[in-house]
C-alpha beads as a LAMMPS data file, in Angstrom:
LAMMPS data file: protein, C-alpha beads

261 atoms
260 bonds

1 atom types
1 bond types

-500.0 500.0 xlo xhi
-500.0 500.0 ylo yhi
-500.0 500.0 zlo zhi

Masses

1 110.0

Atoms # bond

1 1 1 14.730 -6.008 -4.748
2 1 1 13.432 -8.323 -7.496
3 1 1 16.950 -8.985 -8.750
4 1 1 18.231 -9.459 -5.199
5 1 1 15.629 -12.155 -4.443
6 1 1 16.152 -13.941 -7.753
7 1 1 19.936 -13.881 -7.374
8 1 1 19.645 -15.151 -3.810
9 1 1 17.241 -18.001 -4.624
10 1 1 18.460 -18.901 -8.089
11 1 1 14.921 -18.742 -9.466
12 1 1 14.032 -17.028 -12.733
13 1 1 10.820 -15.396 -11.488
14 1 1 8.856 -14.657 -8.336
15 1 1 5.351 -13.951 -7.057
16 1 1 4.861 -10.538 -5.469
17 1 1 2.285 -9.704 -2.774
18 1 1 1.924 -6.088 -1.648
19 1 1 -0.429 -4.200 0.649
20 1 1 -1.401 -0.519 0.441
21 1 1 1.616 1.502 -0.764
22 1 1 3.445 -1.787 -1.236
23 1 1 1.175 -2.486 -4.211
24 1 1 2.824 0.313 -6.186
25 1 1 6.345 -1.078 -6.422
26 1 1 5.978 -3.804 -9.042
27 1 1 3.560 -1.685 -11.081
28 1 1 6.128 1.108 -11.273
29 1 1 9.025 -1.244 -12.021
30 1 1 7.273 -3.179 -14.790
31 1 1 5.715 -0.103 -16.394
32 1 1 9.052 1.709 -16.645
33 1 1 11.283 -1.348 -17.105
34 1 1 9.448 -3.919 -19.286
35 1 1 12.368 -6.330 -18.942
36 1 1 11.127 -7.016 -15.410
37 1 1 7.784 -8.417 -16.583
38 1 1 9.072 -11.986 -17.153
39 1 1 10.564 -11.897 -13.655
40 1 1 7.140 -11.510 -11.985
41 1 1 4.874 -14.538 -12.436
42 1 1 1.987 -13.029 -10.465
43 1 1 1.430 -9.660 -8.797
44 1 1 -1.052 -9.741 -5.891
45 1 1 -2.377 -6.341 -4.802
46 1 1 -4.088 -6.003 -1.409
47 1 1 -5.978 -2.722 -0.890
48 1 1 -4.142 -1.091 -3.835
49 1 1 -3.237 2.601 -3.741
50 1 1 -2.111 3.686 -7.241
51 1 1 -5.296 5.773 -7.459
52 1 1 -6.539 7.661 -4.409
53 1 1 -9.049 10.256 -5.572
54 1 1 -12.006 8.417 -4.013
55 1 1 -10.630 7.530 -0.582
56 1 1 -12.669 8.690 2.417
57 1 1 -9.704 10.229 4.234
58 1 1 -8.223 12.092 1.252
59 1 1 -9.047 15.591 2.448
60 1 1 -8.015 14.737 6.008
61 1 1 -4.618 13.436 4.851
62 1 1 -4.118 16.551 2.714
63 1 1 -4.780 18.809 5.713
64 1 1 -2.629 16.652 8.003
65 1 1 0.338 16.735 5.624
66 1 1 0.049 20.490 5.040
67 1 1 -0.183 21.139 8.789
68 1 1 2.767 18.865 9.505
69 1 1 4.964 20.732 7.029
70 1 1 3.841 24.119 8.306
71 1 1 4.187 23.610 12.041
72 1 1 6.772 20.867 12.472
73 1 1 10.500 21.645 12.655
74 1 1 10.811 20.929 8.933
75 1 1 13.877 22.607 7.455
76 1 1 13.737 21.301 3.895
77 1 1 16.459 18.736 4.551
78 1 1 14.488 16.369 6.754
79 1 1 13.977 13.059 4.964
80 1 1 11.990 10.843 7.340
81 1 1 8.485 11.174 8.712
82 1 1 8.428 10.495 12.466
83 1 1 11.951 9.089 12.375
84 1 1 13.209 6.902 15.207
85 1 1 14.168 9.078 18.167
86 1 1 12.174 12.075 16.919
87 1 1 9.595 13.922 18.995
88 1 1 6.806 12.730 16.701
89 1 1 7.883 9.105 17.086
90 1 1 7.968 9.457 20.863
91 1 1 4.332 10.609 20.788
92 1 1 3.310 7.568 18.750
93 1 1 5.180 5.225 21.093
94 1 1 3.590 6.885 24.134
95 1 1 0.008 6.589 22.896
96 1 1 0.241 3.271 21.047
97 1 1 2.248 1.166 23.469
98 1 1 -0.028 -1.775 24.461
99 1 1 0.621 -0.923 28.132
100 1 1 -0.177 2.794 27.757
101 1 1 -3.095 4.346 29.633
102 1 1 -3.889 6.191 26.387
103 1 1 -3.942 3.136 24.112
104 1 1 -7.658 3.657 23.394
105 1 1 -6.793 6.959 21.692
106 1 1 -4.294 5.169 19.459
107 1 1 -6.807 2.490 18.531
108 1 1 -9.463 5.121 17.813
109 1 1 -7.047 7.095 15.639
110 1 1 -6.171 4.044 13.567
111 1 1 -9.881 3.305 13.174
112 1 1 -10.509 6.827 11.929
113 1 1 -7.838 6.411 9.261
114 1 1 -8.408 2.771 8.355
115 1 1 -12.168 2.277 8.620
116 1 1 -14.896 2.030 11.280
117 1 1 -16.996 -0.822 12.584
118 1 1 -15.019 -3.954 11.734
119 1 1 -15.364 -6.865 14.140
120 1 1 -12.185 -8.329 12.666
121 1 1 -9.694 -5.924 14.190
122 1 1 -7.443 -7.075 17.039
123 1 1 -6.549 -4.020 19.198
124 1 1 -3.324 -5.568 20.517
125 1 1 -2.048 -6.283 16.994
126 1 1 -2.941 -2.747 15.909
127 1 1 -1.005 -1.111 18.724
128 1 1 2.016 -3.374 18.337
129 1 1 2.182 -2.463 14.658
130 1 1 1.756 1.239 15.374
131 1 1 4.847 1.242 17.603
132 1 1 6.790 0.383 14.415
133 1 1 4.969 2.888 12.200
134 1 1 6.061 4.877 10.220
135 1 1 9.758 4.068 10.657
136 1 1 11.716 4.829 7.506
137 1 1 8.870 6.573 5.691
138 1 1 10.149 9.440 3.568
139 1 1 8.449 12.823 3.598
140 1 1 8.608 12.677 -0.189
141 1 1 6.430 9.544 -0.101
142 1 1 3.812 11.533 1.799
143 1 1 4.132 14.394 -0.660
144 1 1 3.716 12.069 -3.643
145 1 1 0.590 10.499 -2.116
146 1 1 -0.961 13.930 -1.631
147 1 1 -0.182 14.798 -5.260
148 1 1 -1.855 11.552 -6.388
149 1 1 -4.930 12.356 -4.286
150 1 1 -5.148 15.855 -5.784
151 1 1 -4.468 14.893 -9.407
152 1 1 -6.304 11.582 -9.560
153 1 1 -3.377 10.106 -11.510
154 1 1 -0.673 7.607 -10.607
155 1 1 2.533 9.451 -11.404
156 1 1 6.000 10.226 -10.026
157 1 1 6.724 12.880 -7.446
158 1 1 6.580 16.389 -8.884
159 1 1 9.308 18.829 -7.816
160 1 1 9.841 22.370 -9.087
161 1 1 9.519 22.958 -12.832
162 1 1 13.303 23.198 -13.139
163 1 1 13.885 19.972 -11.220
164 1 1 11.156 18.158 -13.159
165 1 1 12.839 19.127 -16.427
166 1 1 16.136 17.787 -15.120
167 1 1 14.665 14.503 -13.841
168 1 1 11.882 13.772 -16.326
169 1 1 12.554 16.030 -19.297
170 1 1 9.099 17.628 -18.940
171 1 1 7.693 20.464 -16.769
172 1 1 5.371 17.947 -15.067
173 1 1 5.921 14.192 -14.696
174 1 1 3.753 11.968 -16.880
175 1 1 1.612 9.217 -15.300
176 1 1 3.223 5.805 -15.000
177 1 1 2.333 3.839 -18.186
178 1 1 0.700 0.979 -16.286
179 1 1 -1.553 0.251 -19.267
180 1 1 1.471 -1.440 -20.838
181 1 1 1.877 -3.881 -17.943
182 1 1 0.887 -7.449 -18.842
183 1 1 1.952 -9.204 -15.644
184 1 1 -0.907 -11.409 -14.337
185 1 1 -2.388 -9.289 -11.565
186 1 1 -4.836 -10.041 -8.753
187 1 1 -6.699 -7.199 -7.049
188 1 1 -8.163 -7.720 -3.560
189 1 1 -10.064 -4.843 -1.986
190 1 1 -12.665 -3.936 0.621
191 1 1 -16.073 -3.182 -0.781
192 1 1 -17.267 -0.417 1.490
193 1 1 -15.237 0.361 4.617
194 1 1 -11.600 0.852 3.603
195 1 1 -10.879 4.540 4.205
196 1 1 -7.437 4.432 2.544
197 1 1 -8.194 2.434 -0.614
198 1 1 -11.574 2.649 -2.303
199 1 1 -13.374 0.068 -4.419
200 1 1 -13.931 2.760 -7.085
201 1 1 -10.202 3.311 -7.390
202 1 1 -9.587 -0.453 -7.422
203 1 1 -11.977 -0.814 -10.358
204 1 1 -10.255 2.110 -12.091
205 1 1 -6.954 0.280 -11.677
206 1 1 -8.501 -2.882 -13.121
207 1 1 -9.602 -0.968 -16.229
208 1 1 -6.099 0.444 -16.721
209 1 1 -4.242 -2.857 -16.404
210 1 1 -4.031 -5.323 -19.249
211 1 1 -4.053 -8.684 -17.470
212 1 1 -6.157 -8.812 -14.287
213 1 1 -6.678 -12.485 -13.411
214 1 1 -8.529 -11.993 -10.117
215 1 1 -10.942 -9.272 -9.008
216 1 1 -11.883 -10.024 -5.405
217 1 1 -13.940 -7.748 -3.160
218 1 1 -13.578 -9.145 0.365
219 1 1 -16.944 -10.667 1.379
220 1 1 -17.365 -8.683 4.591
221 1 1 -18.955 -5.245 4.444
222 1 1 -16.876 -3.680 7.234
223 1 1 -13.475 -5.058 6.211
224 1 1 -11.060 -2.127 6.561
225 1 1 -7.559 -1.203 5.413
226 1 1 -5.755 -2.731 8.364
227 1 1 -7.826 -5.912 8.352
228 1 1 -5.809 -7.115 5.361
229 1 1 -2.971 -7.522 7.881
230 1 1 -4.624 -8.457 11.172
231 1 1 -8.221 -9.600 10.633
232 1 1 -9.241 -12.442 12.950
233 1 1 -10.858 -14.332 10.060
234 1 1 -8.346 -13.276 7.409
235 1 1 -7.779 -16.858 6.272
236 1 1 -11.462 -17.517 5.645
237 1 1 -12.225 -14.117 4.114
238 1 1 -9.058 -13.535 2.121
239 1 1 -5.899 -15.589 2.571
240 1 1 -7.301 -18.938 1.437
241 1 1 -8.270 -17.438 -1.928
242 1 1 -4.823 -15.871 -2.265
243 1 1 -3.068 -19.147 -1.444
244 1 1 -5.133 -21.044 -4.007
245 1 1 -4.301 -18.452 -6.662
246 1 1 -0.612 -18.386 -5.767
247 1 1 -0.540 -22.173 -6.049
248 1 1 -1.858 -21.939 -9.619
249 1 1 1.095 -19.733 -10.583
250 1 1 3.694 -21.763 -8.688
251 1 1 5.783 -24.345 -10.600
252 1 1 4.421 -27.798 -9.801
253 1 1 7.594 -28.954 -8.044
254 1 1 7.233 -26.161 -5.475
255 1 1 3.512 -26.442 -4.842
256 1 1 2.224 -27.353 -1.413
257 1 1 0.896 -30.869 -0.948
258 1 1 -1.129 -29.826 2.082
259 1 1 -4.823 -29.379 1.159
260 1 1 -6.352 -26.074 2.222
261 1 1 -9.317 -26.291 4.563

Bonds

1 1 1 2
2 1 2 3
3 1 3 4
4 1 4 5
5 1 5 6
6 1 6 7
7 1 7 8
8 1 8 9
9 1 9 10
10 1 10 11
11 1 11 12
12 1 12 13
13 1 13 14
14 1 14 15
15 1 15 16
16 1 16 17
17 1 17 18
18 1 18 19
19 1 19 20
20 1 20 21
21 1 21 22
22 1 22 23
23 1 23 24
24 1 24 25
25 1 25 26
26 1 26 27
27 1 27 28
28 1 28 29
29 1 29 30
30 1 30 31
31 1 31 32
32 1 32 33
33 1 33 34
34 1 34 35
35 1 35 36
36 1 36 37
37 1 37 38
38 1 38 39
39 1 39 40
40 1 40 41
41 1 41 42
42 1 42 43
43 1 43 44
44 1 44 45
45 1 45 46
46 1 46 47
47 1 47 48
48 1 48 49
49 1 49 50
50 1 50 51
51 1 51 52
52 1 52 53
53 1 53 54
54 1 54 55
55 1 55 56
56 1 56 57
57 1 57 58
58 1 58 59
59 1 59 60
60 1 60 61
61 1 61 62
62 1 62 63
63 1 63 64
64 1 64 65
65 1 65 66
66 1 66 67
67 1 67 68
68 1 68 69
69 1 69 70
70 1 70 71
71 1 71 72
72 1 72 73
73 1 73 74
74 1 74 75
75 1 75 76
76 1 76 77
77 1 77 78
78 1 78 79
79 1 79 80
80 1 80 81
81 1 81 82
82 1 82 83
83 1 83 84
84 1 84 85
85 1 85 86
86 1 86 87
87 1 87 88
88 1 88 89
89 1 89 90
90 1 90 91
91 1 91 92
92 1 92 93
93 1 93 94
94 1 94 95
95 1 95 96
96 1 96 97
97 1 97 98
98 1 98 99
99 1 99 100
100 1 100 101
101 1 101 102
102 1 102 103
103 1 103 104
104 1 104 105
105 1 105 106
106 1 106 107
107 1 107 108
108 1 108 109
109 1 109 110
110 1 110 111
111 1 111 112
112 1 112 113
113 1 113 114
114 1 114 115
115 1 115 116
116 1 116 117
117 1 117 118
118 1 118 119
119 1 119 120
120 1 120 121
121 1 121 122
122 1 122 123
123 1 123 124
124 1 124 125
125 1 125 126
126 1 126 127
127 1 127 128
128 1 128 129
129 1 129 130
130 1 130 131
131 1 131 132
132 1 132 133
133 1 133 134
134 1 134 135
135 1 135 136
136 1 136 137
137 1 137 138
138 1 138 139
139 1 139 140
140 1 140 141
141 1 141 142
142 1 142 143
143 1 143 144
144 1 144 145
145 1 145 146
146 1 146 147
147 1 147 148
148 1 148 149
149 1 149 150
150 1 150 151
151 1 151 152
152 1 152 153
153 1 153 154
154 1 154 155
155 1 155 156
156 1 156 157
157 1 157 158
158 1 158 159
159 1 159 160
160 1 160 161
161 1 161 162
162 1 162 163
163 1 163 164
164 1 164 165
165 1 165 166
166 1 166 167
167 1 167 168
168 1 168 169
169 1 169 170
170 1 170 171
171 1 171 172
172 1 172 173
173 1 173 174
174 1 174 175
175 1 175 176
176 1 176 177
177 1 177 178
178 1 178 179
179 1 179 180
180 1 180 181
181 1 181 182
182 1 182 183
183 1 183 184
184 1 184 185
185 1 185 186
186 1 186 187
187 1 187 188
188 1 188 189
189 1 189 190
190 1 190 191
191 1 191 192
192 1 192 193
193 1 193 194
194 1 194 195
195 1 195 196
196 1 196 197
197 1 197 198
198 1 198 199
199 1 199 200
200 1 200 201
201 1 201 202
202 1 202 203
203 1 203 204
204 1 204 205
205 1 205 206
206 1 206 207
207 1 207 208
208 1 208 209
209 1 209 210
210 1 210 211
211 1 211 212
212 1 212 213
213 1 213 214
214 1 214 215
215 1 215 216
216 1 216 217
217 1 217 218
218 1 218 219
219 1 219 220
220 1 220 221
221 1 221 222
222 1 222 223
223 1 223 224
224 1 224 225
225 1 225 226
226 1 226 227
227 1 227 228
228 1 228 229
229 1 229 230
230 1 230 231
231 1 231 232
232 1 232 233
233 1 233 234
234 1 234 235
235 1 235 236
236 1 236 237
237 1 237 238
238 1 238 239
239 1 239 240
240 1 240 241
241 1 241 242
242 1 242 243
243 1 243 244
244 1 244 245
245 1 245 246
246 1 246 247
247 1 247 248
248 1 248 249
249 1 249 250
250 1 250 251
251 1 251 252
252 1 252 253
253 1 253 254
254 1 254 255
255 1 255 256
256 1 256 257
257 1 257 258
258 1 258 259
259 1 259 260
260 1 260 261
């Protein structure tokens, strides 16, 4: 993806912004392929998830994944979680459609997973997004997240011992060497109410990385995981700071001349 964007634009480097699982991509790429470091001018992480051992919903997600594998029509060849047209996806669409009589259940379920009590959350935006979730998500992604929760380490998906030896050359995969990453990195996280990304794990990530240029706990106690995407006051609480930082790492000829209010 990095090469695709750079080839398409003709630029030599880019600024990456990721949320939740999207924060993992550049960390993995630059830790395993150091030649990609010069191609990323700044890596902005919103509610990062490389480490998950302190998240509130960890045990719940573990049980949910185990139950899904046990009782769903999983035959070992299924690749997508709640794929388009599947029975599971139809349930999500039924409950989370903004016109559904059961939309309150959808909103409550998202709140249970994301965090309770925020006055920033827009119910309509939540339900619209849920009708697109989790299209394209691999079951192996879910399995890897559960392994990260259990182990407390940020490492590749573990298969059988035989398959691990074939893929990684070791019986168990080693953690990603993110301590070697020197890309300027900004970490934005909720202080107290993000059930899917904890401040403790964010600080652990900061200690592991070599070049953190911004450590920003969002200044609202009840800011939750989804609020990074749909908070009513996202600009004031979060986006303005990100834009100012991005501008610092943008070549002068591409910087915005519009002052931020």
